[in-house]
Structure formats: C-alpha cells, structure tokens
C-alpha positions as CSV (number, residue, x, y, z in Angstrom):
1,M,20.9,-54.4,45.9
2,H,22.1,-51.8,48.4
3,P,19.9,-48.7,48.6
4,K,22.9,-46.4,47.8
5,Q,23.5,-48.5,44.6
6,I,19.8,-48.2,43.7
7,S,20.0,-44.5,44.1
8,K,23.1,-44.3,41.9
9,V,21.3,-46.4,39.2
10,L,18.2,-44.2,39.4
11,L,20.3,-41.1,39.2
12,A,22.2,-42.4,36.2
13,I,18.9,-43.4,34.4
14,G,17.6,-39.9,35.3
15,V,20.7,-38.2,33.8
16,L,20.5,-40.5,30.7
17,L,16.8,-39.6,30.3
18,I,17.6,-35.9,30.5
19,V,20.4,-36.3,27.9
20,V,18.2,-38.3,25.7
21,W,15.4,-35.7,26.1
22,G,17.8,-32.8,25.6
23,A,19.1,-34.5,22.4
24,R,15.5,-34.8,21.1
25,V,14.8,-31.2,21.9
26,A,18.0,-30.1,20.3
27,L,17.3,-32.1,17.1
28,M,13.8,-30.5,17.0
29,A,15.3,-27.1,17.4
30,Q,17.9,-27.8,14.7
31,S,15.1,-29.1,12.4
32,L,13.0,-25.9,13.1
33,S,16.0,-23.7,12.5
34,S,16.7,-25.5,9.2
35,H,13.2,-25.1,8.0
36,L,13.0,-21.5,9.0
37,G,16.1,-20.8,6.9
38,Q,14.4,-22.6,3.9
39,A,11.3,-20.4,4.5
40,Q,13.4,-17.3,4.4
41,S,15.1,-18.4,1.2
42,M,11.7,-19.4,-0.4
43,A,10.3,-15.9,0.6
44,D,13.3,-14.2,-1.1
45,T,12.9,-16.1,-4.4
46,K,10.7,-14.8,-7.3
47,K,9.3,-18.3,-8.0
48,V,7.6,-20.4,-5.4
49,D,6.0,-23.8,-6.0
50,P,2.8,-23.6,-3.9
51,K,2.9,-27.4,-3.3
52,A,6.6,-27.1,-2.1
53,A,5.7,-24.2,0.1
54,C,2.9,-26.1,1.7
55,E,5.1,-29.1,2.4
56,L,7.6,-26.6,4.1
57,V,4.7,-25.2,6.1
58,Q,3.7,-28.8,7.3
59,Q,7.3,-29.5,8.3
60,L,7.4,-26.4,10.3
61,R,4.1,-27.3,11.9
62,D,5.4,-30.7,12.9
63,D,8.5,-29.1,14.4
64,I,6.5,-26.7,16.5
65,V,4.0,-29.4,17.6
66,G,6.9,-31.6,18.7
67,L,8.7,-28.8,20.4
68,N,5.6,-27.9,22.4
69,Q,5.1,-31.5,23.5
70,E,8.7,-32.0,24.6
71,A,9.6,-28.6,25.9
72,G,6.5,-26.6,26.3
73,A,6.6,-26.7,30.1
74,L,10.3,-25.7,30.1
75,V,9.6,-22.8,27.8
76,T,7.1,-21.2,30.2
77,L,10.0,-21.1,32.8
78,A,12.4,-19.4,30.3
79,P,11.5,-15.7,31.4
80,M,13.0,-16.4,34.8
81,F,16.4,-16.2,33.1
82,A,15.7,-13.0,31.2
83,W,18.7,-11.5,33.1
84,L,21.2,-13.6,31.2
85,P,23.5,-11.6,28.8
86,S,23.1,-12.1,25.1
87,V,20.1,-14.4,25.2
88,G,18.0,-12.8,27.9
89,G,15.7,-11.1,25.5
90,D,15.1,-14.5,23.7
91,L,14.3,-16.2,27.0
92,Q,11.9,-13.4,28.1
93,S,10.0,-13.8,24.9
94,A,10.3,-17.5,24.5
95,P,6.6,-18.4,25.5
96,Q,5.3,-15.7,23.1
97,L,7.5,-16.7,20.3
98,L,6.4,-20.4,20.6
99,A,2.8,-19.4,20.8
100,T,3.3,-17.1,17.7
101,A,4.9,-20.1,15.8
102,D,2.1,-22.4,16.9
103,G,-0.7,-20.1,15.7
104,L,1.1,-19.3,12.5
105,T,1.9,-22.9,11.5
106,E,-1.5,-24.1,12.4
107,A,-3.1,-21.3,10.2
108,G,-0.7,-22.2,7.3
109,A,-1.4,-26.0,7.6
110,I,-5.1,-25.3,7.6
111,V,-5.0,-23.1,4.5
112,C,-2.8,-25.5,2.6
113,S,-5.1,-28.4,3.4
114,S,-8.3,-26.6,2.6
115,L,-7.0,-25.0,-0.7
116,A,-4.9,-28.0,-1.9
117,P,-6.9,-28.5,-5.1
118,M,-6.6,-24.8,-6.0
119,L,-2.9,-24.5,-5.2
120,D,-2.2,-27.7,-7.2
121,A,-4.0,-26.0,-10.2
122,F,-1.8,-23.0,-10.3
123,G,0.2,-22.8,-13.6
124,K,-1.9,-25.5,-15.2
125,S,-4.6,-25.2,-17.9
126,S,-7.8,-23.4,-17.5
127,A,-9.6,-26.7,-17.1
128,D,-7.7,-27.2,-13.9
129,F,-8.0,-23.7,-12.6
130,S,-11.3,-21.6,-12.7
131,I,-13.0,-18.9,-10.6
132,E,-16.1,-21.2,-10.4
133,K,-14.1,-24.1,-8.9
134,T,-12.3,-21.7,-6.5
135,V,-15.6,-20.3,-5.3
136,A,-17.0,-23.7,-4.7
137,L,-13.8,-24.8,-2.8
138,L,-13.9,-21.7,-0.6
139,S,-17.5,-22.1,0.2
140,T,-17.1,-25.7,1.2
141,N,-14.1,-25.0,3.5
142,Q,-15.4,-21.9,5.3
143,A,-15.3,-23.6,8.6
144,D,-11.7,-24.7,8.3
145,L,-10.7,-21.2,7.1
146,Q,-12.4,-19.7,10.1
147,R,-10.3,-22.0,12.3
148,G,-7.3,-20.8,10.4
149,A,-8.2,-17.1,11.1
150,Q,-8.6,-17.9,14.8
151,A,-5.1,-19.4,14.8
152,A,-3.7,-16.4,13.1
153,N,-5.4,-14.1,15.6
154,R,-3.7,-16.0,18.4
155,A,-0.4,-15.7,16.8
156,Q,-1.0,-12.0,16.4
157,S,-1.9,-11.6,20.1
158,A,1.2,-13.5,21.1
159,W,3.5,-11.6,18.7
160,A,2.3,-8.3,20.1
161,Q,3.8,-9.1,23.5
162,V,7.2,-9.9,22.0
163,D,9.9,-7.1,22.8
164,V,11.6,-7.4,19.4
165,Q,14.2,-4.9,20.4
166,R,15.7,-7.3,22.9
167,L,15.9,-10.3,20.6
168,S,19.4,-11.6,19.8
169,P,20.4,-11.0,16.2
170,S,20.2,-14.7,15.3
171,I,16.6,-15.0,16.5
172,A,15.7,-11.6,15.1
173,N,16.8,-12.7,11.6
174,K,14.7,-15.9,11.9
175,V,11.5,-14.0,12.8
176,K,11.9,-10.9,10.8
177,L,9.2,-12.1,8.3
178,I,6.6,-12.2,11.1
179,D,6.0,-8.4,11.3
180,R,4.9,-8.3,7.6
181,G,3.7,-11.8,7.2
182,L,1.2,-12.0,10.1
183,P,-1.0,-9.1,8.9
184,L,-0.8,-10.5,5.3
185,I,-2.1,-13.8,6.6
186,Q,-4.9,-12.2,8.5
187,T,-5.9,-10.1,5.5
188,G,-5.6,-13.1,3.2
189,L,-7.8,-15.2,5.5
190,T,-10.4,-12.5,5.6
191,A,-10.3,-12.1,1.8
192,L,-10.8,-15.9,1.5
193,A,-13.8,-15.8,3.8
194,T,-15.5,-13.0,1.9
195,A,-14.5,-14.3,-1.6
196,P,-17.6,-16.4,-2.3
197,D,-19.9,-13.4,-1.8
198,L,-17.6,-11.1,-3.6
199,L,-17.5,-13.5,-6.6
200,G,-21.3,-14.0,-6.8
201,A,-21.6,-17.4,-5.1
202,N,-25.0,-16.3,-3.6
203,D,-26.1,-13.4,-5.6
204,A,-24.7,-11.4,-8.6
205,S,-21.9,-9.1,-7.5
206,T,-20.4,-6.1,-9.4
207,F,-16.9,-4.6,-9.2
208,L,-16.3,-1.1,-10.4
209,L,-12.9,-0.6,-11.9
210,I,-11.6,3.0,-12.2
211,A,-8.8,3.6,-14.6
212,Q,-6.6,6.6,-13.5
213,N,-4.0,8.4,-15.6
214,E,-1.1,9.7,-13.4
215,D,0.3,11.7,-16.3
216,E,-2.5,14.1,-15.3
217,L,-2.1,13.6,-11.5
218,R,-5.2,13.8,-9.2
219,P,-5.3,13.2,-5.3
220,T,-6.0,9.5,-5.5
221,G,-3.7,8.7,-8.4
222,G,-4.7,10.4,-11.6
223,Y,-7.4,11.8,-13.9
224,I,-10.3,9.3,-14.2
225,T,-10.0,8.2,-17.8
226,G,-12.1,5.2,-17.9
227,V,-14.3,2.9,-15.9
228,G,-15.3,-0.8,-16.0
229,E,-18.0,-2.9,-14.6
230,I,-17.1,-6.6,-13.9
231,Q,-20.0,-8.8,-12.8
232,F,-19.8,-12.3,-11.3
233,K,-22.6,-14.8,-11.0
234,N,-22.3,-18.2,-9.4
235,G,-18.5,-17.9,-9.3
236,Q,-18.3,-17.1,-13.1
237,L,-17.5,-14.0,-15.0
238,A,-20.9,-12.9,-16.3
239,S,-20.1,-9.6,-18.0
240,M,-17.2,-7.1,-18.4
241,V,-18.0,-3.6,-19.8
242,F,-15.5,-0.7,-20.1
243,R,-16.4,2.9,-20.9
244,D,-14.8,6.2,-21.5
245,S,-15.3,8.2,-18.2
246,Y,-17.3,10.8,-20.3
247,A,-19.9,8.1,-21.3
248,V,-21.4,7.8,-17.8
249,D,-22.6,11.4,-17.5
250,D,-26.3,12.0,-17.4
251,F,-27.0,15.7,-17.6
252,S,-30.8,15.3,-17.4
253,Q,-30.1,15.0,-13.6
254,P,-28.7,17.8,-11.6
255,Y,-24.9,17.8,-10.6
256,P,-23.4,19.5,-7.6
257,Y,-20.9,22.3,-7.8
258,P,-17.3,21.1,-7.9
259,P,-14.5,21.9,-5.4
260,E,-13.4,25.6,-5.7
261,P,-10.2,25.1,-7.5
262,L,-11.9,23.2,-10.4
263,Q,-14.3,26.1,-10.8
264,R,-11.7,28.8,-10.4
265,Y,-8.9,27.5,-12.5
266,M,-10.6,25.1,-14.9
267,Q,-13.9,26.8,-15.5
268,I,-15.8,23.6,-14.5
269,D,-19.2,24.3,-13.2
270,Q,-20.5,20.8,-12.6
271,W,-19.0,18.1,-10.6
272,V,-19.0,15.0,-12.8
273,F,-17.6,11.4,-12.2
274,R,-14.3,11.9,-14.0
275,D,-13.3,14.7,-11.6
276,S,-14.8,13.1,-8.5
277,N,-11.4,11.9,-7.0
278,W,-10.5,15.3,-5.6
279,S,-10.0,14.1,-2.0
280,P,-6.7,12.2,-1.2
281,D,-8.9,9.8,1.0
282,F,-10.1,7.0,-1.3
283,P,-13.1,5.9,0.8
284,T,-14.3,9.5,0.7
285,V,-13.8,9.6,-3.0
286,V,-16.0,6.4,-3.5
287,R,-18.8,8.0,-1.5
288,Q,-18.6,11.1,-3.7
289,A,-18.1,9.2,-7.0
290,L,-20.9,6.6,-6.9
291,P,-23.8,9.2,-7.0
292,L,-21.9,10.8,-10.0
293,Y,-21.7,7.4,-11.8
294,R,-24.7,7.5,-14.0
295,P,-24.6,4.9,-16.8
296,G,-28.4,4.8,-17.1
297,Y,-29.1,2.0,-14.5
298,Q,-28.5,1.4,-10.9
299,V,-25.1,0.1,-9.9
300,D,-24.2,-1.2,-6.3
301,P,-20.7,-2.5,-6.3
302,V,-19.4,-4.8,-3.7
303,A,-16.0,-3.2,-4.3
304,V,-14.4,-0.3,-6.1
305,I,-10.8,-0.7,-7.4
306,A,-8.7,2.1,-8.8
307,L,-5.4,1.5,-10.7
308,D,-3.1,3.6,-12.7
309,Q,-1.0,3.1,-15.8
310,F,1.9,1.9,-13.9
311,A,-0.2,-0.8,-12.3
312,M,-1.6,-1.9,-15.6
313,Q,1.9,-2.1,-17.0
314,E,3.3,-4.2,-14.1
315,V,0.4,-6.5,-14.0
316,V,0.9,-7.3,-17.8
317,R,4.6,-7.7,-17.1
318,A,3.8,-10.3,-14.4
319,L,1.4,-12.1,-16.6
320,G,3.5,-12.3,-19.6
321,P,2.7,-11.4,-23.3
322,I,-1.0,-11.1,-24.0
323,S,-2.6,-11.2,-27.4
324,I,-5.2,-8.5,-28.3
325,K,-7.7,-8.9,-31.2
326,G,-6.6,-6.6,-34.1
327,N,-3.1,-6.1,-32.8
328,D,-0.4,-7.9,-34.7
329,A,2.3,-8.1,-32.1
330,P,1.8,-9.4,-28.4
331,V,1.5,-6.7,-25.8
332,T,4.0,-6.9,-23.0
333,G,4.9,-4.8,-19.9
334,D,7.5,-3.1,-22.1
335,N,5.2,-1.9,-24.8
336,I,1.7,-1.6,-23.3
337,I,2.0,2.1,-22.6
338,A,3.0,2.7,-26.3
339,Y,0.1,0.5,-27.3
340,V,-2.4,2.4,-25.3
341,R,-1.1,5.8,-26.5
342,G,-1.1,4.6,-30.1
343,A,-4.6,3.2,-29.8
344,W,-5.8,6.5,-28.4
345,A,-4.3,8.7,-31.1
346,P,-6.5,9.9,-34.0
347,A,-5.9,8.2,-37.3
348,G,-3.7,10.4,-39.5
349,G,-3.4,12.9,-36.8
350,K,-6.9,14.4,-37.4
351,F,-9.7,14.6,-34.8
352,S,-13.3,13.6,-35.7
353,G,-16.5,12.8,-34.0
354,D,-15.8,9.1,-34.7
355,W,-12.5,9.4,-32.9
356,W,-14.1,11.0,-29.9
357,K,-16.7,8.2,-29.6
358,N,-14.0,5.5,-30.0
359,R,-10.8,6.9,-28.6
360,K,-10.9,4.6,-25.6
361,S,-12.5,1.6,-27.2
362,F,-9.2,-0.3,-26.7
363,M,-10.0,-0.7,-23.1
364,G,-12.5,-3.6,-23.5
365,P,-10.3,-5.8,-25.7
366,L,-7.3,-5.2,-23.4
367,A,-9.3,-6.2,-20.4
368,E,-10.6,-9.3,-22.1
369,A,-7.0,-10.2,-23.2
370,V,-5.8,-9.9,-19.6
371,W,-8.7,-12.0,-18.3
372,E,-8.0,-14.7,-21.0
373,R,-4.4,-14.8,-19.9
374,V,-5.5,-15.2,-16.2
375,K,-7.9,-18.0,-17.1
376,S,-5.2,-19.9,-19.1
377,G,-3.2,-20.3,-15.9
378,K,-0.1,-19.7,-18.0
379,F,1.7,-17.4,-15.7
380,N,3.9,-17.5,-12.6
381,P,1.4,-17.0,-9.6
382,T,4.4,-16.1,-7.3
383,T,5.5,-13.3,-9.6
384,L,1.9,-12.0,-10.0
385,G,1.3,-12.2,-6.2
386,Q,4.4,-10.3,-5.4
387,T,3.7,-7.8,-8.0
388,M,0.1,-7.2,-6.7
389,L,1.4,-6.8,-3.1
390,R,4.0,-4.2,-4.3
391,L,1.4,-2.3,-6.3
392,L,-1.0,-2.2,-3.3
393,D,1.9,-1.1,-0.9
394,Q,2.9,1.5,-3.3
395,K,-0.8,2.8,-3.9
396,H,-0.9,2.2,-7.5
397,I,-3.9,0.0,-6.8
398,L,-6.5,1.1,-4.2
399,I,-9.4,-1.0,-3.0
400,Y,-12.7,-0.1,-1.3
401,A,-14.7,-2.9,0.0
402,R,-18.3,-2.8,1.1
403,D,-17.8,-5.7,3.5
404,A,-16.9,-4.3,6.9
405,K,-14.4,-6.9,8.0
406,L,-12.6,-6.8,4.7
407,A,-12.6,-3.0,4.8
408,Q,-11.0,-3.1,8.1
409,E,-8.2,-5.3,6.9
410,L,-7.6,-3.2,3.9
411,L,-7.3,-0.1,6.2
412,A,-4.9,-2.0,8.4
413,Q,-2.7,-2.8,5.4
414,G,-2.9,0.8,4.0
415,W,-4.4,-0.7,0.8
416,D,-7.8,1.2,0.9
417,G,-6.2,4.6,0.2
418,S,-7.4,6.2,3.5
419,L,-5.8,9.2,5.1
420,R,-4.3,7.8,8.2
421,P,-3.5,10.4,10.8
422,S,-0.7,9.5,13.2
423,S,-1.1,9.9,16.9
424,S,2.1,11.9,16.7
425,D,3.4,13.9,13.7
426,A,2.1,13.2,10.1
427,L,2.6,14.6,6.6
428,M,1.0,14.1,3.3
429,V,1.8,16.2,0.2
430,V,-1.0,16.1,-2.4
431,D,-0.8,17.6,-5.9
432,A,-3.6,17.9,-8.5
433,N,-3.0,18.8,-12.1
434,I,-5.5,21.5,-13.0
435,G,-4.0,22.4,-16.4
436,Y,-5.8,20.1,-18.9
437,N,-2.5,18.4,-19.8
438,K,-0.3,15.5,-19.1
439,S,2.7,17.4,-17.7
440,N,3.1,15.1,-14.6
441,A,5.0,12.7,-16.9
442,R,7.8,15.4,-17.0
443,V,7.7,16.7,-13.4
444,R,10.0,15.5,-10.6
445,Q,9.8,16.4,-7.0
446,S,11.4,15.9,-3.7
447,I,10.7,16.7,0.0
448,D,12.9,17.9,2.8
449,Y,11.3,18.0,6.3
450,Q,13.0,19.4,9.4
451,V,11.5,19.1,12.9
452,D,13.0,20.9,15.9
453,L,11.7,19.5,19.2
454,R,13.6,21.8,21.5
455,S,10.7,24.1,22.0
456,S,7.6,23.3,23.9
457,T,5.9,24.0,20.6
458,P,7.8,21.9,18.1
459,Q,8.8,23.8,14.9
460,A,8.6,22.3,11.4
461,L,10.2,23.4,8.2
462,L,8.9,21.7,5.0
463,T,10.6,22.4,1.7
464,L,9.2,21.0,-1.5
465,T,11.1,21.2,-4.8
466,Y,9.5,20.6,-8.2
467,T,11.3,20.4,-11.5
468,N,9.7,20.5,-14.9
469,T,12.2,18.4,-17.0
470,S,10.6,19.3,-20.3
471,Q,12.9,21.2,-22.5
472,V,10.2,22.5,-24.9
473,N,9.6,26.2,-24.7
474,Y,5.9,26.5,-24.2
475,P,3.9,29.5,-22.8
476,C,2.0,29.1,-19.6
477,K,-1.5,29.9,-20.6
478,P,-4.9,28.3,-19.9
479,E,-6.1,26.2,-22.7
480,I,-8.3,23.1,-23.3
481,R,-6.8,21.3,-26.2
482,Y,-5.8,17.8,-27.3
483,D,-2.7,17.1,-29.4
484,P,-2.8,14.3,-32.0
485,I,0.5,13.0,-30.5
486,Y,0.0,12.1,-26.8
487,E,3.6,12.9,-25.7
488,T,3.2,16.5,-26.9
489,M,0.7,17.1,-24.1
490,M,3.4,16.4,-21.6
491,D,5.5,19.3,-22.7
492,R,3.3,21.9,-21.0
493,C,3.5,24.1,-18.0
494,Y,2.4,22.4,-14.7
495,F,-0.8,23.9,-13.2
496,D,-0.8,22.5,-9.7
497,D,-3.3,22.6,-6.8
498,L,-1.0,21.8,-3.9
499,R,-2.2,20.6,-0.6
500,V,-0.2,19.8,2.5
501,Y,-1.8,17.7,5.1
502,V,-0.4,18.3,8.7
503,P,-1.6,17.4,12.1
504,A,-4.7,19.2,13.3
505,G,-3.9,22.3,15.3
506,S,-0.7,23.0,13.4
507,Q,-0.1,26.8,12.9
508,L,1.4,28.2,9.7
509,N,4.2,30.8,10.6
510,D,5.3,31.7,7.1
511,A,5.3,30.2,3.6
512,T,6.8,30.9,0.2
513,R,4.6,33.0,-1.9
514,I,5.0,32.6,-5.7
515,P,2.8,35.0,-7.6
516,V,0.8,33.6,-10.6
517,P,0.8,35.9,-13.6
518,A,-2.5,37.1,-15.2
519,Q,-1.8,35.4,-18.5
520,A,-1.7,32.0,-16.7
521,L,-5.2,32.3,-15.4
522,V,-8.6,32.0,-16.9
523,S,-9.7,35.0,-14.8
524,G,-7.0,37.2,-16.5
525,T,-6.1,38.6,-13.0
526,S,-2.9,37.8,-11.3
527,E,-2.7,36.2,-7.9
528,P,-0.2,36.8,-5.1
529,G,0.3,33.1,-4.3
530,D,-1.0,33.3,-0.8
531,V,-1.4,29.9,1.1
532,I,-4.9,29.2,2.4
533,V,-5.0,27.4,5.9
534,R,-8.1,25.3,6.6
535,R,-9.4,22.4,8.5
536,S,-9.5,19.1,6.5
537,D,-12.8,17.7,5.4
538,E,-11.3,14.2,5.8
539,G,-10.6,14.2,9.5
540,A,-7.9,15.4,12.0
541,W,-5.7,17.3,9.7
542,T,-4.8,21.0,9.0
543,V,-4.4,21.7,5.3
544,F,-2.1,24.4,3.7
545,E,-3.3,24.9,0.0
546,V,-2.0,27.0,-2.7
547,M,-2.1,27.2,-6.5
548,G,1.1,27.3,-8.6
549,V,2.4,27.2,-12.1
550,L,5.7,25.7,-13.0
551,P,7.0,26.5,-16.6
552,T,8.8,24.0,-18.7
553,G,12.5,23.7,-17.9
554,A,12.0,25.4,-14.4
555,V,12.8,24.4,-10.9
556,Q,10.5,25.8,-8.2
557,T,11.0,25.6,-4.3
558,R,8.4,26.2,-1.8
559,S,8.8,26.3,2.0
560,F,6.2,26.0,4.8
561,N,7.3,27.1,8.3
562,Y,4.9,25.9,10.9
563,A,4.4,25.1,14.6
564,L,3.3,21.6,15.4
565,P,1.0,20.7,18.3
566,A,2.9,20.0,21.5
567,N,1.5,16.4,21.7
568,V,3.5,15.2,18.7
569,V,6.0,14.3,21.5
570,K,4.6,11.7,23.7
571,W,6.1,11.6,27.3
572,D,6.4,8.8,29.8
573,Q,8.8,10.3,32.2
574,P,11.8,10.3,31.9
575,N,11.3,8.9,28.4
576,G,9.9,10.6,25.3
577,T,8.8,9.4,21.8
578,Y,8.4,11.3,18.6
579,S,7.0,9.5,15.5
580,L,6.3,10.6,12.0
581,R,4.2,9.0,9.3
582,I,4.7,10.3,5.7
583,Q,2.0,9.2,3.4
584,K,2.6,8.8,-0.3
585,Q,0.2,10.2,-2.7
586,P,-1.3,7.4,-4.9
587,G,-0.1,7.4,-8.5
588,T,3.2,9.1,-7.8
589,A,6.5,7.5,-8.6
590,G,8.9,7.1,-5.7
591,Y,10.8,10.3,-5.0
592,P,13.4,11.3,-2.5
593,V,12.6,12.5,1.0
594,S,15.0,13.8,3.7
595,V,13.9,14.0,7.3
596,R,15.9,15.9,9.9
597,V,15.0,15.7,13.6
598,H,16.5,17.6,16.6
599,L,15.7,16.0,20.0
600,P,14.5,18.1,22.9
601,D,17.4,19.6,25.0
602,Q,19.4,17.2,27.3
603,M,17.9,14.2,25.6
604,A,19.8,11.2,24.3
605,L,18.5,8.8,21.7
606,I,17.8,5.2,23.2
607,G,16.1,3.7,20.1
608,S,14.8,4.3,16.6
609,S,12.4,2.4,14.6
610,S,14.7,2.8,11.6
611,K,18.5,2.2,11.9
612,Q,19.1,4.0,8.5
613,F,20.0,7.4,9.9
614,T,23.0,9.6,9.9
615,L,24.1,12.3,12.3
616,D,24.7,15.9,11.2
617,G,25.8,17.6,14.3
618,E,22.8,17.1,16.8
619,W,20.3,16.5,13.9
620,F,19.2,12.9,13.1
621,V,19.0,12.6,9.3
622,Y,16.8,10.0,7.6
623,Q,17.1,9.6,3.7
624,M,14.4,7.6,1.9
625,I,12.5,7.1,-1.3
626,L,8.8,7.7,-0.8
627,D,7.5,4.8,-2.8
628,R,5.1,3.8,-0.1
629,D,4.0,5.1,3.3
630,Q,7.0,5.7,5.7
631,D,7.1,5.6,9.5
632,I,9.9,6.9,11.6
633,G,10.0,6.6,15.4
634,L,12.7,8.1,17.9
635,H,12.8,7.1,21.6
636,F,14.8,9.2,23.9
637,R,15.6,9.7,27.6
638,R,16.9,12.6,29.7
639,Q,20.7,12.4,30.0
640,S,22.1,11.9,33.4
641,K,24.4,14.7,34.6
C-alpha cells in the first residue's frame, strides 16, 4: 500500500477512535446528568428509601470513575478555554468540579457500603434496628468511615476553589446541593466516628437533656423547666431519668450571685440551674450550668442537648402517634402541647403540695413513649432526619459536645448555639422574660436594620417593634403567681431584658428611652429607660442593654442609632465588600426582618450573596424571615467616570 494511502487509513482510524471516544464520554456525561437530576428530585422529596439512595450514589460513583478514566486528562486542559463565552466559567472550574464529585461520590459509596445493614433496617421492626447493633456496626467500620471522611475533605478542598459566580446556570443548578450537602456529610462522618464512644461502647456515657419553655423566653431558648439524664452502656439505653428543674437544687452548698437583672427585677439572690441559661452563647451556658446541676451525685455528660416545646412538637409529628401510659388517646404533633399543659395543670384547679411535687411527672412517661416509638422503627427516617436538620438550623435544638472534633463540626454548622461574630458587621437581638409569666406566647416582633456606608464611620439605625397581642386588660405589676389554667399566664405584661449584640467597638449615638413606671418594678422606684453600653462577656461584641415593660394590647418601638467600626467594610482596591450576619435567638419563631444598605459614594454593585433584594432609590433592600441565621454580602467597585 502506498504511504499516502496508509496515512489516510491511519487518519481515518484516528478520527474514528476520537468519534468513538467522544461518544463514550458524551454517554457518560449524559448518564451523570441524568443521575444528578434524580439526586435533585430525591433530595426534594419527603420520603427517601435509603437503599434506593445508595443505589443512586453508586451509579453516580460509576459515572465519575468512568469520566475520570476517559476524560480526566482532557479536563485538566479545560481552564485554557476559560475565555469562551457562556461556558468559560464551567471550563475554568472543570478540574475542581470533577475532583469535588470524585471525593463526594467516594465518600457516599463508602458510607453506603459500611452502613448497609443499618440502612436496610430503617422502617423495620425493633429486632432489625437497635442502638446496640448500630454501635457494633460503627465500631467495626471505623477504618472505612475514616476513608470516607478523607474523601469528603478532598471534595471540600476542591469545592473551595470553584468560582460559583462564574458557573453557567445549567451547571449551577446541578451543583447547588453541594454548598449545603458537603458540610453535612463532613459533620455526619464525624458524628459516625464519635458515635460508639457517645453511645457507651467503651464506657458508660451520659447525655444531659435540657427542656426549655419558649413561652417564657430566655437567651438560649426559654426558661429551663425540666432536665433529663440519658445513660448508655455497651450501646444500649441503660437509664433515662427526668426531673423538674427545681429538683436538682442543693442549698446545702453555696450558690453564686445571679446576673444583675435577675437580682434587680426578679428578686433572685442565688443563681440556680433553672436560671443558668442567661448568656446567648450556649457553650458558655453549659460551662455555667453544669456546676449548678446538683442532683446529689456527680454527672459528667458527653453532650448537653437543649430543646424547646416547638422541637418536641415537631419530633413527635415526624415520629407519628405515640402511646403514653395512662393517656387514653394517642399523642401527636397536633395535640402534644395541649397534653403537656393539661398534665401540668392542678386537678380541680387547686394547688397543693402534691401538685408541686408531681406537676412535671409527665416528662418521664412522655420520653419513654418517644423512645419506644424510635425503637419500633415504625417511622419515616427521611421525615425525621429532615425535621431534625430543620430544628437544628432554626435553633430549636442546641448541642454541646465534649469531643473536640464533633464540637468543631457543630460550631461550623451553627448547631452548638455559639455566638459567631462576623469579620464584618453582625447583629443579634436577645430578649429575656423577667416577669414570672408566659407572655412570650402572645408577643410578636420585627427588626428593621439600616446601614449607611457613605461615611468613613458607617452609621447604623436599628429599629425593633414589639406587639403584645393579648387583648386581656391586665395591670403591669411584679408578681410571682401561678394560674391554674396555663394559658392565663400568657395574658400578662411582657417584662423584657433586651440585649443587642453588635460588633466590638460600635459607638451608641442615641437610643429610644421608654420610662418604666414605679408600680411595674419590685423596687417601687421608676426608671428612665436608659440604655447600658458594655463589652460582651462572650467575645468580640458590644452590647446595648435595657429593661422594658410591654403592656397587653400594646405596640412598642425602640431605635438604636450607632456608629459601626470602619472595618465592617473590607477593601481590596478598587473593590469593597460589606457583609452582615444576623443571628437568630434560639427558641424564637421566625419573624420579619428588613435590611437596607446604602453603598459608599461612587460605588456600583458588582455582586450580592443574595439575589433577593429590591432597590429603593439608592438603598438595597433585603426582606427575610429570621427563622435561622442569615448572611448578606455585597461586593462593589468604584464607578468609572
């Protein structure tokens, strides 16, 4: 054959191979796209079959492994074409996207393989699913789970290098779960690694469960009404004891003085366990609360979990009806609050010594009924999992862990109830009911926050509006009194110790002063309503603090005008960035927040972390519901003349 003919044949074979290779890569990409779509649909559904989910993870893993083998080398060259319109951002990040997918799918496949018996047991009988079997399985597969954690860490490192803002809409839609999913996977793998120790595989472990009542709001979620000790040994529940929060006092030992507002407005002269959650920083609260927890023996919990009534209601709703000994009808998410209030109420409406001793005796049977439901396996694990994630995100459940690695993951997720100062602007409004009543059930609130960045010293105006929706005409007077009907205690005036946490170095220019009349105070002397400015005990914050009284049927508005530190705006000339983190107080329902930001002079917006804003003249306006911590970021650049 002539050399030219040989060349043509070889060229034809080469073209054919490229076409075949391209077709194979295209098919793999199509398969990956299809499976990603299925993953998105599965994530959106309220019921996920763990076995089906793991099968999908394995299919995704096969797609990524195949794509890496066939086109991995080509993907490394993709950034050379980042200049192309429309797809340039995708090509720029292609190596990192592939590495992220590789680490994620490897981690997922390892977890599914390691935990297959446990995942198969979900929704089946208690014989198939038990804490003891789960602990044994986790202990056996620690090495594999460690490999999964390493794969997830690789994925996180790769994802951190992706410029999400440059991704095309089609790719951005495919990967939008990664921002939330990756941290969850890392936290989950850390939890799985620590679970054997937490559940008593090597030594007995104790969890302290703090029940908070948000009807009487306190900084970490509500007045501490009850406390439980849950102990595990060898992966089995060894004991579960619940007590009235009054029952853990031991006045044979000295107690410290309480925070000043508790002394001044509530006549409390000893700081006891039930009032220990005075800081809005939950790790600080735990360190303060444990020395005040005195049941008569030493307790060293591996974790402390606080939850409010809303969390209890939603967990029962997710589990389904539960049967409580002595209660004729099943308890559900719809009637559990009524059940608790009815169980608390004195028989015949008359208070007695027996009532005082037994008023919270319902807590033990309720906890046992919930545990029996969990052990039965007769619940939807997806619904329960989604509910728990939502309650953690919304701070109706807070977790403090003694294990350092797990504590770090909880902090990263915002689940440990820590105050988390921003490197830029930050805000947290903290209310504490100091009126011996349940008036928070009737109080509604909103926040309006305005920031003007035109000055070298940015100016902030914070306006808080509180509404007491009770229509019962009740005098605002200090009193310590129970009512035989629980709801009656809601129709009272709201006595509020208000604290506003702002960046350290902020300077208060002016604030609303609402005088407090003498008849509303135990001292019998009126107060002018001056705002106290102080440094926070919890870290890099300045605190504005004031006491107020909100009568029934009244609306009250407070404003704080203050100067922010200049460094809330970060400059990388010619670009600037302003970011704001608004932290939600645990125990509060989601309430409306409006944020208005005016950029520095001659600056044009080039990006925002949230696209949900409107323009009011030159003000950028964000409207949101504060049902979880919220972050806003604006990026701007000097306008060319």
